[in-house]
N, C-alpha and C positions, 0 to 999 in steps of 0.2 A: 540699065534697068532695076527696078526695086520689088522687094519685097511686098509681100500685103501680108496680115496678119487674118485674111479672110479665110473660109472654109477652103478656098482653090488653092491657097497653097500651104499650109497645114499638110495636109498629107501627104506632099512630096518630102517635108522636113520631118514629119514623125517617120517616113520609110528610111530614108538616113539613117535617121538615128536606130531605127532599127536592125541596118543592114551593119552597123558599125560597131554593134556588139558582136558579129555573124564569128565564128571559129574557123570558117571557113578565109584564108585569105583571100582569095580570090573579090569574094564579095564585100570582106571588110574593109580592104585597102581600097578601093574605086570610091565606099563613100563617105569614109576619113577625108580623100581629097575634096570630093563633091561639095562636104560641109566647110573645110578649109576655106573652099572657094568662096561659099557662101558669106562669111565672115566678113567680106569685106563689100558683100551688097549691101544698099540702106535698107532696113526692114526686118532685116533678120534676128537679132536681139529680140525685136518684138512678135515676132515667129514664136521664138524659145521660151519667151515669157507664158504666150499663149500656151504652149504646150502644156509650163509647167504649172499653169495655174486652171486649165478649163478642167470640167468636172468629166468631162466623158473620157476624160483618161486616168482616172482614179485606179481604174482596174490596170493599169499598165504603169507599175510603179517605176519601172527598168527606165520606160523610154522618159517618164517625166524627169530621173536619177541623170540620166545622160544628158537631159537640154540641159540641167542645172550645171552640170560637169562643162557644156561645151559654152552657154552663158558666162560662167565665171571665166574661164579659160579666154574669152572672146573680150571681155572688160579688159582682162589682166594685160593682154597684147595690142590691144587699140587703142583703150583708153588714155595711155602714157604717152599714144603720138601726138595727143596735141598738144598747143602751144601754153606752158604754162605763163600764166599770170601776167599778159601785155601790160607793159611797163607803163604806161598811163592808167590803169586800173585803180591804184590806190590815188595818185593826185585826181582822179575823177572823181570817187567814193567821199574824199577831204570836203569838196568842191558843193557836191550834192546835201551834206551835211547841215553846210550854214543857212539854207533855206529849206530843209525836211522840217515836214510835221512832225508829231511825237513816234507815229506808229512806219514813217517812214525810215525815222533815223533808225529805228531799231531794227527795222528789216536790214539798211546798210551797216548796222554792227555786226549782226548775225553773217552777213556774208561777208564783212572783213577778218570775223574769228574765223569760220569754215575757209575761209582761202589761206592764213595764214597758218593754221594748223595744215592745211593739207602742207606749204610750204615747208615749215617745219623738218622735215624729212631729208629737204636738200639742203647741204651748205657750203656749195662753191660759193666765192667770192662773189661773181655778180648777184647771187640772191642773197647774199647777205647783205649787199650793198642796199639793194630791192629793200630788205625789213627794215634797218636804219633809215634811207629815204620815208618810209610807211609811220614811221615810228614821231620822225619830224613832223608829219599830215595830222598830228591826230590831237590838232587843238579844237576843241570841240565845247559846242554852247548846250549847255543840258535846260531843256524844258522841263520843272518842275512842276507841272498840272496836274502828271497823272504821277503819283509818288511811285505804286507799286512798277509801273513799265519804265520810270528812274530807277528803280534798284536794280532790275532786269539788266537796263540799261548798260549801269554802272558793272555790274558782274560781267556784260562782255566786254567791257572796254579793260576790267581785269585782266580778262581769259586773253585778250589782244595783246597786252603790254607784256605780260608774262610769255607769251609765244615770241616777242620780237626780242625780250632782253635774252632769253635762254639758247633760242635758235638764229639767231639773230646774227650773231656775232661769232666767229672761231674759239672755241673754249681757250681762257687764258693760261691753263696749263699747257698747253702746246704752246703757243707763243709770248713775247716779251711785253707785250702790248695790252695791259689791262681796260678792261671794259666799266667805260668811265657810269654807264647807265645803271651798273649795278646801286653805285653808291648816292646816285638820284635816286632811283625809284624804289630800292628797299626800305630806307627809313620809310617813307609815304606807303607803302604796305602794311610795315608794322606798326605804322599809327591807326592808319582804316581796322586792323585787327584790333587793336587795344580801344579804339571810340565805339567800335559795333559791340565787342562783348559784353560790356552793360546790360544791353537792350535783349539779351538772348533767351533771358529766362522771363522778362517784364512781356515778351511779345507770346510766349508761350500760349497763354489762354484768350488772350484779348484778339490778336491780331495775328493765328496761324498764318497764313501767309508772307508776312511779314518774319517770324518767326523761324518759317523753314528756310528763311531770304538771309537772315543773318547767319542761321546754322550754315547754309553752302556758301556763305560766303569767307566766314571767318578761316573755316577752314582750307576754303581754295588760297588762299593770302598764304596761310603756312604750307602751304604744297607746292607754290609757285616759290617760295623762299628757300624751302629745301631745294629745291629743281635750280635755282640759281647758285646757289651754294656747290652743290656737286659740279656745276659746268664753268661755273667763275670763281674755280675755290679765292685766287689769288687777290680778287678784286674784290670778295666777298670778306677779307681780314681788314678790310678798313676799319678803322675804329667808330665808326658814323654805323657800322653796321655790325660786326662779329657781336661785341660786346653787348648791345643793345638786345640783338637778337638772342644771342644765350641766355642772358639774364630775366627776360622775357618768358623763355619758358621754362627757365630750372624754376621762378616762380611760381608759375601756372602749377607746376607737379609738386614740387613741394610747400606751397601754401596758397592754395588755388582758394577763391572765395567757395562758401557753401554751395550755390548753385551751379558754377561750373563742375561739381565733382559730375552731374548728373549729363555735362557734354564731353561724350565718350571718343567723340570725332576727334574733337579739336585737342584733350588731351594727348590720345596717340601719334596728332600727329607734330604735336609738340616735343613727344619721348621722339619721333624718328627723327625730328630736327638736331637734337642735342647727338643722339644717335650718329648720323650724319658725320657733327662737328669732330665727333672723338675717332670719327673713324676715316678720316683725310686723311691721303696718305700723304698730301703735300705738305699737312701742319707738321708732318712727323719729321723727324730729323731722318739725311737721306746716308746713305755710306758710300752710294756710287754716285754722286755729283750729278747735276742737271746743266742742261742748257739754262734752265731760268736760275735766277738771282732768287736763289730758295734763303739764303744770307737777309736778304733783305726781307721777305715776307718773317723770317724767326724775326728779325729786329722789329718788324710792326707788332707781332705779337704779343713779343715783351713789355714793349712799351705800354702795349693798352692791358696787360694785363701780368704787373710784377711780379716779383716773388711773392710777397705778404698777399696779393691779390692771389695767387695762385693758390697758397694752402689755403686762404680763404674758401678757396671754390671746390677745393678738395673736400672741403667741411663738407660745403654745402651739397657737396654728390654724396657725402655718407649720413645725409638728413637726408636726400632722397632716396637711399636706398633704405634706408630705415621707415622713408613712407611706403616706397615699392615694398616691403617686406613686410608691414602691416597694414599697407590701404592697398595696393594694388594686386599682392600675390595672397591676402588669403580671401576664401572664399565668401562670396555674400550669400545673404537667401535665398536670393533670385537665381544665383551658383547651382547650390544644392537643390533647389525646386529642378531644373533643368535637367541637372545628373540624375534626379528620382524618376524624371520624367522618359529621360532617353542617354542612358546612360553611355550608349555608342555615338550618338552624335557631339554629347560633352567629349567624351574622349578627343574627339576629331577638333574639337573649336580649340583646344587647348595645346595642341601641335604648336610649334616654332614658327612653322612658316608661315601662319596667321600673324606673324607678327608684325603686319602694317593694317590690321584689316580688326583684332578682338583685341580689346586694354590690355589683359592678363596676359595673353603672349609677347605684347609688345613690351610691358612695363619688365617681361623676365629679358626679352632679349637687349634692354638698355642696358639692363642689371648686370648682363654680361658682358657688355662694353667696360662699362664704366670698373667693374672687377677687372678685366685684363689690362686696363689703362690705370690703373693704381690696387696692385696685388697686395705688395707692403702696406698699404695703408688701413687695406680696407677686409683683409683676409684674419687680421686679428678680432673687427668690429663681427663679420660671418659670426665664427668662432662662436663668441660670444653669445650674438644673438640667440644661436642654435643651442648653445647649454643652459640658456634661460628659458628657452621658450620645452626643454626638457622636463629641465628641473620643474618648470611651474606646471606640468600636466608628465606625471608619473603611467609610466606603460597600460598599468592596468585601468585607464580615465577611458570610457566611453562614449560617454554622454556629449552630445556635439555643444558645446561652449566654446566661449571666444581663445579661450585655454586650447583647447585640441585643434582647432582653425591654426590659430599661431604658432602653433605645431608644426603642421602641415605645409605652412606656409615657410617656415624657418629650413624643413627639410628640403623643399622645393628648391630656396634659393642656394642650399648647398649643392643640391644634384645638379644646378646647372653649371656650376664651378670648379668640379671635381679636379679636373684638371690641375688647374692649379691650386687649389686648398688641398692639393696630398700632401702637401709640406707639413700643412699646418694641424689633421685631421688624420687620426688612423681609422681606418676604413675596417681594418680586423677587428679591435677593441668594440667598434661602433654597433659592427654586423654581431658578432659574440655576445654582445652586453644588451640594448634599448631594441634595435632591430630584429634579434631573433626571438625577444620576448613579445613583441608587436604583432610577429607575423604570427604567433602562438594564439595570440587571444581572437577569434573567430566570432565576438560578438559582431553584429552587422554594420555598425557606424564605423565599425575600422574600416571600410574598405576607403573611405578617406585617408588615411594613414597608409595601409596599403598599395594604394596606388603609386603615391609619392614613394613607399619601399621600390618599387619596382623600378621607378626612374634612379632610384639612387643606387641599383644593381646593375646599370648599365655603367660603372665604373668599370671596366673589365681589365683597362690594365693594372688596378690596385688590387684585383682578386687573383694571391699567389694560389702555388699547385696545392697547399693544404687546405686550402679553404673553396678552394672549384668545386667539389660535390657537394658540401652541405649549401654553397648558393644556388648552385644546377636544381638544386631541390628544394631549394625556397622557391625557387621561379616555378620549375613545375606543382607546387602545390598553388602559389596565387593563378598560373593556368586553369587550376579546376576550381576556383571560386566561384561565387555565383554573381559579380557585379558584372557586367560587360566590359567598364571603362576598363578595371583593374587588369581584367582578363588580356585586354587588347595592351594594355602597359606591360603587360610579363610576356607577351608574345614579340613584341618589341626588345624588349630587353634583351630575349633570349637569341633571338636575330642578329643583336651585336656578339653574344658572345660566341655562337657556332661559324659566324664568319670571322673569328679571332683568329690569329697565326696559333695562335698557343691553347685554341680549342681544346681540352681535354675527352680526347672519344672514349677510352678508358671510362673516366667517373660519368660520363653521360649515357653508357651504351646499354646497360639495364632499365634506365627511365625511357627510353625510347616506347615500349609499348604502352605506357598512361601517354607520353608526347602526341602520338599520331590520335589513338582517342579522344583526346582535348581537343586537337585543331581539326578533327574531323567534324566533332559537338559544335565546336566554336564557329566555324565556316557555315551549319546549318543552321546557327541563330543568329547570326549578325545578317544588316541588311546594308550597310553602306559599301559602295562599292573601294574605298580605301580598306575599310578592314577585311573585305577579301582578299585582296591583293598583299596584305601582310599576314595572313595566315599561310597563303599558296609560296609567300616567300620565304619563310621558315620551314613547310615542308619541301620547297627544291635545296634550302640551306642542307638539311638534314639527309635528303639522299643524295647530296657532291658528297657527305662526310661516312656515310654508313653503305656498304654492300649490300650486309646481310638482311633482305627488305622480303625474304620471302614468305617469311612467316605472315607479311601483313600485305602480300601483293593486294589479294581481293578484296579487303578493304579501301588501299587505294585506289585501286583501278573502278572502286562505285563509287567512288568521291570525285577523283576526277570525271567521271563520265557525268556527275551531277555536275558539276560547275559549269562541262561546256555545256548540257544542257542548257542551265540556267544564263550563262553569260553570252548568250546571244544578242549581239549588237552592240556587245561592252568589248572592242577592238584590244583597250589595253589588258583587262584582267585574260583573254583567252591568250594575249600574248604571254603574259607570266604561268598559264598553265602551259602552253607551249616549253617554256623554259624549264617548267619543273616536270615535265614528262623527258625531255631529255635526259635531267637527271637521273628518274626512274631507270630509264631504259639502259643507263651507263651502269646503276646499282644493277640492276638485273643479268646483265652480261647474256653469256649463254641462252639462259630463260627466260629472256625476253619477247619469245614467239607469244611465252603466255597473256602478254599483255596484245596481242594486235587485235582483240574482239572489240576494243576500245579504242586502242592504239589508230588505225590502218585507215576508220575513216575519218578521224578528227585531222590526220595528215593528207588524207587525198582532198579535203575539204579546205585546206592552207595551202597546198602546190596548185592548187585550179584555179591560175590568173583569169580565168571568164567570169568564178564567182562572184559574190557580191562582197566580201574581207579577202576574196584573193590579194591584190595590194599590199594590204594592211597587214596582214597575217604570213606574207612572203616569206619576207627572208629569215623568222623565225620556224617556219613552216620546214624550210630547206635545212637547215640544222638539225632537225629533229631528224629530217628525212636521211640524213647524211648518219646519223648516229645510231638508227633502226636498220641501215645497211650493214653498217660498221658490225655491229653488233648480231647482227642473225647469223645462226648456224648454216642454213640454207636459203636460197632463193625462192620463197614461195610464190603461188602463182600470182596472188594478190599486189605483193610488189614487183615483180615483174613487172604486171599492167600498168605503173604506174610510171614507167619511164618515157612514153611520151608526151607526158607533161613537161619534162623536163628538156626536151625539143621544142616546146614552144615558148618556155619562161625564156633559155637564151636568145630565140628567136627576138623577144620583146626587149630585154635586158640585160647586159652585161656586170651588170651590180653584183651578182651574186655568183660569177663565173668560178671561182675558187672553190665553194663550195660544190657547186654543182660539177666541176671535175672530179675531186673527191668520190661524190654519190656516184658517177660512171668508172670510175677506177673499181667502185665496192659491188657495181653488178658485173662487170668484167671477171672480177676477183671469183665470186660468190655465183654469177648466175651462169657462169661457164658457157658449152657451147650450147644448154638450151634458150639464154640467152641472146647469145650469137644468133642463134636460128628466128627467134622469134623476132628483134630488132637491130638485122643486118643491115637494112637502108637506112633507117634511122639515125642509128648508131654513124654512118660513115656521113650524110650529111652533119650530125651533131659537129664531127670532128672537122672538117670540111668547113662546116662556119666559124669554130673558133680558130683554126691555123690562119683562115683569111681575113679574118678582123682582130684578133686580140692582140694587146702589144706585147711586149717582149715581157717585162717583169710576169702576165697572166700568163705566157704561152708557155712559161718553162715546163710547170707543173702537168701541163696537156702533152707533152712531148714522153715524159714518163710515162705515163697511161697507154700512148700508142706504142711506146717499148714492149711493156708488159701484154698488150693483146696480141703485137705481132709475136712475140714467146710464147704465146699459150696457143696462137692457131698461125702460124707460120705458114701456112699452105693457104689456108681461106682467109684469109685480113688480105694481104698486100693487095690481090685485085681488088679488092671490095671498097679500100681505102688510095684507090690509085690517083684520084686527084690530090688529097691531101699530100701524098707523098712524093707530087710533083711539085707543090708549094716548097715541100722540106729541100728539095735539089735547087730550087730556087733562094733558097735560106742558103743553103750552105756554099755555092757560087756566086753570091753576091758581092758587092765589096763591102758592103755595112757591116763594120767594126766600131774602129776609129778609137780602139781603147777601151770602150764599154765595157766593163767587166759580162752584163745581163748579153748582151750580144754574141760576144765570143763561147758565153752558154747555151745560152741556144744553139748557134752552129755546130759548138761541138756536140751537142746533142743530137740536132738532127743528123748530122752525120752518123753518130753511132746507131739511131735506127736503120738506115740506107744500110751501113756495115753488117748488122745482122740480118735483113736482107738475104744480102748475099752469100752469107753463109748458109743459112739456112734455106734459103730459094732460089739461089742462084741465078738459076736461069730466068725468074720472074726479073731479076733487076736489069740483067740485060734486055729483057723484055722494053722494061718502063723508062729507059735510058735509051732506047730507039725509037720511040715513039715522036712521030710528027706533032703531036700537042701539045708533048713536053717543050721542045727546038721553038712552037711556035712561044709558050708563054714566056721562056729563058728572053724572046726577042721583043715579048710586048713589055716584059720588066727591066729593058735594057743591059740586060745579062750578057754578054759576050763569051762563047767559048771558042777556042784555038782549036781543039781537035776532041777527040771523041770521048761526051760528055761522063761516061764511066772513068777515063782517065785521069777526068777532070776534077772526078770526086777523091779520086785518089792522092792528089795535092792535097785535097784538105783533109785526108787520112794522115798524111803525112805532117801536116801543120799542127792540127789539134791534140795528136795524142798524147801530149804533157799538159793537157784541158780538162780530161777526163779521170772517174777514178777506175783502180784497178781493174774493176770485171770490163769497162770500155774499152782499155788499153788492151786489153785479148781481144774482143773483139775484134777492134782496129787491126791488131796481126796477124787474124784468122783469112779478114777478107781483102787485106795486103797480101800475105802468102796465095791464095786460092787467084788475086790477080796475074800471079807468075805463068797462068795455065793458058793466059790469053794467049794468042797468036798473032799478038800484035808488034812488030818492031818497036815500038815507042815503051813499050815495057820494059825492055831494054835501057834505057836512057834514064829509067827510075830505080835501077835493078840495083844500085849501091845505096841509097836510101832505105830501099825498102828491108834490105837485107840489114841495116844498121839498126833501124825499130824494131825488128821481128828480136835480134839479137836481146835488143837492150832488154824490151819486154820480157824473153824468155829468161834472161840473169836478173833483171830485179823487180819481176812481179811475186816472186815465191815467198817472202811475207804477208804482202796485203793479201793474196788467195788466202793464204792459210788464216788469215784470221776471218776472213770471212765464212771459210769452213768451219771456223771455230763456233762462229754466231750462228750457225744454223744447228751445229751442234748444239748450244746453248738453249737455241729455241725449242727442240724437242725437249729437252729435260723442263724445259720450264711451263711447257704444258702437261707435263705431265705431274708436277711438282704445285701449278699454281696456274689451274685455269684463270682466275679472274683477272690476272696479271696482261694478259694479251686478247685483245677484241678479235672474234672471229673472221673477220678483215686482213686483220696484220698476222694471226696467224698462218691464212693462208696466202698471204703474199708470201711470208717466208718459206711457207714450202715449194711454193712456183718458182721463188730465187734457186730454193736447193735444187730442183727437181731443172734448172735450165738446163740445154742440150751443150750450151756454150761450155758449160763447168767438165761436161767430159768429155768436148775435144781438149787436143794435144797439141799446141801449138808449133811445140818443139819436131811431132811431127810431117804437122801438116806442111810446115816449111821444109823440110827433108824431100817430103816427098815430090813437094811440087818445085823445088829448085831441080831435082831431075826430069820430069816432065819439063820445065822450062828451058835444061840443057838440051834435051833431044829436040823439041821444036824447032830452033835457035842456033844449035850446032856449034860452030865456030867464031859467031856473032857474040854468043851467049859467054863462049871461054873467054874474047876481049874484053868484055864488060866485066868481067872477072878478075880479070889482070888488071884492068885500072882502079881497081879498087886497093885503098892506103891495106899497108900490112897491119894496121892495128884493127881496123872492119873485120880484115879475114881472120886475126886472131880472137875475135870475137864471136865472129859466125862458129868457128871451129868449138869455141869454150861454148857456146849456145848448146850447138849441137851434139857435144861430148864427141869429138872427133879427132884423131889426131893429126 
């Protein structure tokens, strides 16, 4: 059967797409299954394309988006099932080239280029062999009838050869065998760049097509050489490759022809090449040794660049430093125009992340690497350039002149290497002197210097306690300035200070009101996505440090509302806002309900996995949800209504199970009976789903929640979650442990829950263990039980008593004492162990229990003297722990009473069992019960 993109098939596909988005699982699942079957039917992709592109579907954006998702997934799943590159493909294409006309050969080269690019992601030996064979078949006779077509074909050949050398061989960093093609190809590529480069300027006006080709070809050559060096560093170190390439690049940067200065992309590629060589770890001494003969490489490098040549190279690098500082670091007239037109865009273009795209950031990145490799040699030079620039342009100079621009460049050079430069330059003296004077000069032209001062103030490690206050104040002054570029630089610097471990909240606290206002104003004025993220990050960091936000809460909430409304479709910005809101709720603490007006609608949008942004925002939304519930002083109706979303999320994915369990615990602790009455069935489904599907590591926190739930509602909950409890019985009685601590903890925690039920609702556990459905489940899971299930649990309590906390030991002891009241003869077989365990718990648990009681007393005083130290959830959790009925029960009295009952039930058999006990055990029992 085949599908047709005609109108007869489209309604069926559209109907399935609509149903696949339904919230009702009974509708959604069959539709998804049908679409999965359609994927293998010819014509399905064409139908999807028709749905995506048809005009009539314009009003159904959700259908078209879903069709796009299915088309992408279909291609990902089935396109890769093809047979990649039949082995005869390359030889066939090579033969065709010998007799092809220009147009046909051009198309063949395009096929080769695209095919090799696709195969470049595959590196098994068989594919690398195909690459090598492909290289040997590239003997091509070029026809010069059409020069431009020949040029384009040459560029395709260049790309093909690059793919063959780079991806056709295993990297020589991981094997002892060199790649001979590196030494064959690299000199040819370098010669090609050298021969083409002179034509770059001459073709600019008269031959724009060829000028464009020269530009693309030269940058592509350098890009391929850089990729070869990174892929095959040991082969690249050959004397015919490394030295000529390095010399060529250094020469083009330090002493370029005048016309080359305008060829920025080529200069960038040269800088990137030098940077790659200097950063290459294979060219540096290794402290750990390697399977590769690194001494061989070091020897070759030394022979290529002897000691005197290394000194000369360092001098060349210093000259390059001088040229970088005076040519590439200095702002040009064009830079100043861009800054004036759009300071915000200019700020982001200067970011170092643009180090492979923009000339100045690339020069700065190269300078940093140069400095790190030659600190002792270059540090005095940098300080000298800085002093010379400052002397040549005093602090009162405001005219935009070469002197001012040189000082700005020198400031930038020093700022980028402050970690290494700190031993040669005193930040305190510099800041208290020239920098403070320049900050006090508010002339508009001084924004050029102020921006670099903000960069210098990122010297977080160099700012000591006695200078922190003035530095914070200086940054606040810059944050309130008129120039957006300066303000954004100050914002970034402030972020580094606030997130520093030594950030001084005391020195910053009174600056908070101005900082909030400045941030609100800045976000209102900026347009770029990165700018808003940057300001939100500062606000989030501040909220993480300062809890006293009540006076600013209304302004912050208005600000968050505005950002959320304006960030529609910008998932990354919304994620940053969700993180900020989380810190905001933490800072508000018990006052967090005041934020619910803006918080809860945002939260609902993020936790609805059926919403347009549900998957993108889910992780951060759930973290915000958990924080909101933790700090809620009471469970409000809106939050109660959100719980069904949690069930849907866990049915879809377990990726966020840990947070989901914390959220569930919060609902139980804070929602109490109201929550149980409203969502009892959903809670039962959720717990049963988790216990049946979660692995051991994720299951343990869930068991803690179940224990709290039973503790709060011992009569109502056990029947409600009977299926879950049956699974806990299976866990207890199954033989899986194998010495795994997590398995032991799971079994011990499950046994503690069942012991609690026996103590607090003993009739129900007897009912549970006698149900046929439990016996059937045990058989299906391969668990065999020799006698009564309840007695089998007794063995687990006896075995796992040493694997639980002191409070759980008491629960085990109470459960074991209650077993003594059963009228089963098998109880007497376990009598000596039951008595021994219970006596040990009574005699050994006093200190632990006292510590727990002390912690609860501490909790009460903590609440009264420092409310912000505990979240509402934690405070309520401790209250529940303190009110645990188990704490009020006496194991000593229970054991004494139940031994009497057991003796009455079993008579002489009981006396005989006691007589068989060891004297030491009898003595321990008497001591525990305080009997003579």
